[in-house]
N, C-alpha and C positions, 0 to 999 in steps of 0.2 A: 540497447541504446548505446550509441557511441558518443564520445566527446563529453561535453559538460552535462552533468545531471541536473535536472530540475528538482525542486523540492517535492514533497509528498503532500497530498491533501488528506484530511481526516477520512473521507469516504474511501479513498484508495487504500489507506492503511487498514481500515476496518474490513473491507471486502477481501483484500489479499489475505489478511490474517484468518478470516473465516474459511476461505478456500483451502488454506493449508491446515485447517482444523487445529489452529493454535489458540490458546487462551491469551488474554492480555498478559498474564503472568509469564506464559511461555515466550511471547515476543519480547517482553521486557528483559527476561533473563538472557536471551540471545543477544540483546542490544546493550546490555549493561546499564539499563535504566530501571526506574521503579515502575511497577504495574500501574501505580497512580498516574505517572507521567503518560503512559499509553492511554489510559482511560480518559484523562483530561484532553489529550490531543484528539482522540476519536470523537469527543463531544464538542469540538470546535475551539479549544483553547490553543493559543499560539505556542509553538516550540521554536527554538533557534533553528536556523537552516542546517547547521552541522548535525544536530540531533535528528532532524527529519531525514537527512541524507544517510545517517547511520542506520536508521530504521529501514529506509528504502533498500540499502545494500543488503541487509540481512534477508529481506523479503525476496530480492532478486536472486540471492545465493540459493534460496529454497525453491526457485523455479518460477517466480512471478516475473512477468514482463510487462512493464507499464507502457501505455500508449498515450500520446497527446500530452497536453499541458495538464497540470493537476487541478484545473478549474472544475467547477461543478457540472459542466455539460460535456466534458471531454471523455475520451475513451478512459476506462477505468483500469482494467487489468486483464492480462492474458496469462493463463497458466497451462502448462502441459501436464496432463494427468498420467497416472501410472500405466494406464492401458495404451499410451501413445497418442491419445486424442488431445486436442487443445480446446480450451474454452476461453472466449473473450467476453467479458462483461462490459457493457457500455450503456450509459444512460442516454435515452433517446432525446433528440431535440424536441422542444415543445412545438406543437402545431400553432401556426399563426391564426 
C-alpha cells in the first residue's frame, strides 16, 4: 500500500498474527509493547493510531499485505507463503 497508511482493526491484527504463527508475546516484542496491549487490542479495546500503525508496519515487514479499510467487512489480509503462493483472507458481505 502506498501513501498514507490506515489504522489496523483488531480482526486484521489477530488474523495476520495467526498467519505468521506469532503469539501475542511475539508480536508485542517485535513492536515494543506489552503482550497485554496486543491482547486488549485484539479483543476490541482502542489503541492510539501511532501504536496501531507500529503494529501494522511490523506485520507488513513480515509479509502481510492489508487490503481495504480496516472495517469489519473489508478485505482482511493477504500473505505470501514460503512456497510462493499467496492467500487472501476476506470476510464475505452478508446476504441481503
